[in-house]
C-alpha positions as CSV (number, residue, x, y, z in Angstrom):
1,M,0.0,0.0,0.0
2,H,1.3,3.4,-1.0
3,I,0.4,6.5,1.1
4,L,1.1,10.2,0.7
5,V,1.6,12.2,3.9
6,C,1.3,16.0,3.4
7,D,2.1,18.4,6.3
8,D,4.2,21.5,6.4
9,E,5.8,20.4,9.7
10,E,8.7,18.0,9.0
11,L,8.6,16.5,12.5
12,I,4.9,15.4,12.0
13,R,5.7,13.9,8.6
14,N,8.6,12.0,10.0
15,V,6.6,10.6,12.9
16,I,3.7,9.5,10.7
17,K,6.1,8.0,8.1
18,E,8.0,6.1,10.8
19,Y,4.8,4.4,12.2
20,L,3.4,3.7,8.7
21,T,6.7,2.2,7.6
22,L,6.7,-0.1,10.6
23,D,3.5,-1.5,9.3
24,N,5.0,-2.0,5.8
25,Y,3.3,0.9,4.1
26,M,5.2,2.8,1.4
27,V,5.2,6.5,2.2
28,D,5.8,9.6,0.2
29,E,5.9,13.1,1.6
30,A,4.8,16.5,0.6
31,S,5.3,19.8,2.5
32,D,2.3,21.7,1.1
33,G,-0.8,21.2,-0.8
34,K,0.6,22.3,-4.2
35,E,3.4,19.6,-3.9
36,A,0.8,17.0,-2.9
37,V,-1.3,17.7,-6.0
38,E,1.7,17.3,-8.3
39,K,2.6,14.0,-6.7
40,A,-0.9,12.7,-6.9
41,K,-1.0,13.4,-10.6
42,N,1.9,11.1,-11.1
43,V,1.3,8.3,-8.5
44,N,-1.7,6.2,-7.7
45,Y,-1.8,6.5,-4.0
46,D,-4.0,4.2,-1.9
47,L,-4.6,6.9,0.7
48,I,-3.6,10.5,1.4
49,I,-3.1,12.0,4.9
50,M,-3.4,15.8,4.5
51,D,-2.9,18.7,6.9
52,I,-5.3,21.6,6.5
53,M,-3.4,24.7,7.4
54,M,-0.4,24.9,5.0
55,P,1.4,27.5,2.9
56,H,0.9,27.9,-0.9
57,M,-2.2,25.7,-1.0
58,D,-4.2,24.6,2.0
59,G,-5.4,21.0,2.6
60,Y,-9.0,21.7,1.6
61,L,-8.1,23.1,-1.8
62,A,-5.5,20.4,-2.4
63,C,-8.1,17.7,-1.6
64,K,-10.6,19.3,-4.0
65,E,-8.0,19.4,-6.8
66,I,-6.9,15.8,-6.3
67,K,-10.5,14.6,-6.1
68,K,-11.0,16.0,-9.6
69,I,-8.5,13.5,-11.0
70,K,-8.2,10.6,-8.6
71,N,-10.6,8.7,-6.5
72,V,-8.5,8.3,-3.4
73,P,-9.4,8.1,0.3
74,F,-8.4,11.1,2.5
75,I,-7.6,11.6,6.2
76,M,-7.5,15.3,7.1
77,L,-5.3,16.5,10.0
78,S,-5.9,19.8,11.8
79,A,-5.3,21.5,15.1
80,R,-8.9,22.9,14.8
81,S,-11.6,20.7,16.2
82,E,-14.6,22.9,15.4
83,E,-17.6,21.1,13.8
84,Y,-17.6,23.6,10.9
85,D,-14.1,22.7,9.9
86,K,-15.0,19.0,10.0
87,L,-18.1,19.5,7.9
88,I,-16.1,21.3,5.2
89,G,-13.8,18.3,4.9
90,F,-16.6,15.7,4.8
91,D,-18.4,17.8,2.2
92,L,-15.3,17.4,0.1
93,G,-15.5,13.7,0.4
94,I,-12.8,13.0,3.0
95,D,-13.0,9.7,4.9
96,D,-11.8,10.8,8.4
97,Y,-10.8,13.9,10.3
98,V,-8.1,13.7,13.0
99,T,-7.4,16.5,15.4
100,K,-3.9,17.4,16.5
101,P,-2.3,16.4,18.7
102,F,-3.0,12.7,17.9
103,S,-1.7,9.3,18.6
104,P,0.3,7.9,15.8
105,K,-0.8,4.4,16.6
106,E,-4.5,5.5,16.4
107,L,-3.8,7.2,13.1
108,V,-2.4,3.9,11.7
109,A,-5.4,2.1,13.0
110,R,-7.7,4.6,11.2
111,V,-5.6,4.1,8.0
112,K,-6.1,0.4,8.2
113,A,-9.8,0.7,8.7
114,I,-10.3,3.1,5.8
115,L,-8.2,0.9,3.4
116,K,-10.2,-2.1,4.5
117,R,-13.5,-0.3,3.8
118,S,-12.3,0.8,0.4
119,N,-11.2,-2.7,-0.5
120,K,-7.6,-1.5,-0.9
121,V,-6.1,-4.0,1.5
122,E,-4.7,-7.0,-0.4
123,D,-2.6,-9.6,1.5
124,K,-1.3,-11.1,-1.7
125,L,-0.8,-9.6,-5.2
126,V,-0.7,-12.2,-8.0
127,F,0.4,-11.7,-11.5
128,E,0.3,-15.0,-13.3
129,G,2.9,-17.1,-11.5
130,L,4.4,-14.1,-9.7
131,E,3.0,-13.7,-6.1
132,I,3.8,-10.9,-3.7
133,D,2.8,-11.6,-0.1
134,E,2.7,-8.3,1.7
135,L,2.1,-9.6,5.1
136,A,5.0,-12.1,5.0
137,H,7.2,-9.7,2.8
138,E,7.8,-12.6,0.5
139,V,7.9,-13.1,-3.3
140,K,7.2,-16.4,-5.0
141,V,7.8,-17.4,-8.6
142,D,5.7,-20.4,-9.6
143,N,5.2,-21.2,-5.9
144,K,8.9,-21.1,-5.1
145,K,10.2,-18.4,-2.7
146,V,12.6,-15.9,-4.2
147,N,15.2,-14.4,-1.9
148,L,15.1,-10.7,-2.7
149,T,17.2,-8.1,-0.9
150,P,15.1,-5.6,1.1
151,K,15.8,-2.9,-1.5
152,E,14.8,-5.2,-4.4
153,Y,11.5,-6.0,-2.6
154,E,10.9,-2.3,-2.1
155,L,11.7,-1.5,-5.7
156,L,9.3,-4.3,-6.9
157,R,6.5,-3.0,-4.6
158,Y,6.9,0.5,-5.7
159,L,6.7,-0.5,-9.4
160,V,3.7,-2.6,-8.7
161,A,2.0,0.1,-6.6
162,N,2.4,2.3,-9.7
163,K,1.4,-0.4,-12.2
164,N,1.4,0.7,-15.8
165,I,2.9,4.1,-15.0
166,A,6.3,5.0,-16.5
167,L,8.6,6.0,-13.6
168,T,11.8,7.9,-14.1
169,R,15.0,6.7,-12.5
170,E,14.9,9.9,-10.4
171,Q,11.4,9.0,-9.1
172,L,12.6,5.5,-8.2
173,L,15.7,6.9,-6.4
174,V,13.7,9.4,-4.4
175,N,10.8,7.1,-3.4
176,V,12.7,3.8,-2.9
177,W,16.1,4.9,-1.7
178,G,15.0,8.2,-0.1
179,Y,15.5,12.0,-0.6
180,D,18.9,11.9,1.3
181,F,20.3,9.1,-0.9
182,Y,23.5,10.0,-2.7
183,G,23.7,7.9,-5.8
184,D,23.1,7.9,-9.5
185,D,20.9,6.3,-12.2
186,R,23.2,3.3,-12.3
187,T,22.0,2.3,-8.8
188,V,18.5,1.9,-10.2
189,D,19.7,0.0,-13.3
190,T,21.7,-2.4,-11.3
191,H,18.9,-3.2,-9.0
192,I,16.4,-3.6,-11.9
193,K,18.9,-6.1,-13.5
194,T,19.2,-8.2,-10.4
195,L,15.4,-8.0,-9.7
196,R,14.7,-9.2,-13.2
197,N,17.1,-12.1,-12.8
198,N,15.3,-13.1,-9.6
199,L,11.9,-13.0,-11.2
200,G,12.9,-15.4,-14.1
201,K,10.3,-15.5,-16.9
202,Y,8.2,-12.9,-15.1
203,R,10.9,-10.3,-15.7
204,K,8.7,-9.5,-18.7
205,F,6.5,-7.4,-16.3
206,I,9.3,-4.9,-15.7
207,V,9.5,-3.0,-18.9
208,T,12.1,-0.5,-19.9
209,V,10.6,2.8,-21.1
210,R,13.0,4.4,-23.5
211,A,14.3,7.8,-22.5
212,V,12.2,7.6,-19.3
213,G,12.9,4.7,-17.0
214,Y,10.8,1.7,-16.1
215,K,7.3,0.5,-15.4
216,F,5.5,-2.6,-14.2
217,E,3.3,-3.6,-17.1
218,Y,0.4,-6.0,-16.6
C-alpha cells in the first residue's frame, strides 16, 4: 500500500512515516498542498493524509484538486476541532478527520480501517505465477520463494504500486532509496537487473521505457 503524507511540519511527517513504515506501508511526503497535488498526478496513492493549514495551498483546496483527477481516500489533519471545519472536509468527500495532537498508533489504525473499507487491502498480489505476499514480505515465482534483498523488494513493490505508470530513475531513487540518498541512475539500473534475474520469466512485467525509466506492465 502506498500512502502520501502532506504536512508543512517535517517532524509530524517523520513521525507518521515512521509508524506507517513499521506496518510495511510505502510512504511519500509533501510539505504543502501544491506539492501534494503534483505528486498525486503522477502516482496512484491508496490513501492520502493531509494537513489543512499549510502555505501555498491549504489542505481543503489540495483535496478538492486531487479529487477531480483521482478517487483516493483522505484523512485530514488539523489543530482545529470545530464542527464547521470537519463538515467542510466531509463535504469534500474525506473519509476521516483527525485533530492534532494525535496518537500515531491510532492514526495507523484509522488508515487500516479506511483501506479495508475501500477494499484496498490485499494480503497477496498475484500476476500469473508471480506472487507478492505483503504480510510475509515474500515473493514467489511459480510457488517457489525468491530471496530478494530488502531494496529489491521495495523496488518491486513501488513498481507494482504504480502499475502501468512509467517511472523515471529519479522517481525511483527518491521514493525507494529516499531523498537523502547519494547515488546515480546506475543504482536503479543495477537493482532492476538483479530483480529481473530473480523473477525469471516474469521479468517480462518490468518494462524499460526508452528515455524515461521503467514500469511494471500488466
